[in-house]
C-alpha positions, 0 to 999 in steps of 0.5 A: 513475523517477517511474513507480517511486516517484511524489513525490506519495506517501509511503512506508513500509519495508514497501512501502506508498504512501500518498496523502492525498485530503482527510481520508482516505488511501489505500493499496496497495503500491509498484510495487518491491513488486509487482515483487519479488512477481511475478504478484499471484493474490489479495488478502485485503482487511480489513472496512470498519469495522476499525480497526488500528494502525500496521504491523499486518498488516490483509491478505495479498497472494498472488504466484506467488511468495509470501504476503506480509502487507499492512501499515497505514501508519498507525494509522486506520479502513478506510472503504473497500477495493478490491473490483475486486481479489477479481476482478482482483488483477492490478491490482496489477502493471498499475496499483500507483498507480492502480486497483490500490489497496488501501485507503482509511482515516481516520488516527488521527492525520493529522500522521504522514502527514509522518513516512512516506518520501518518494520519494527515502528509499524509493528509497534503502531499496529499492536498499539492499535490492538 
């Protein structure tokens, strides 16, 4: 279970994970979401410097099954995107919490990180959706 829902991360109801790294947050989609999507074939990344509100779509992820929005877990400004995904979007399936990260951003209100779901709450939310 630890690999599916790492306990050092926070999660959103829309299946994004978030890791705090200093003043910045790194985000991607959860292993659960990657499994639901199937093989990821394309990721539309946001522009560095763009600002998004919490829950706003900042890009899209396309798999062999569907196209889904990527949502901002907290309001903030994009400071880096994972350009490796342009050439290898499958990293999201292979290593969703590592090399498959999608966006790094500076949160508008860093304390809101604590309001995101912990691993147990997120696991319960995925179980309820099955």
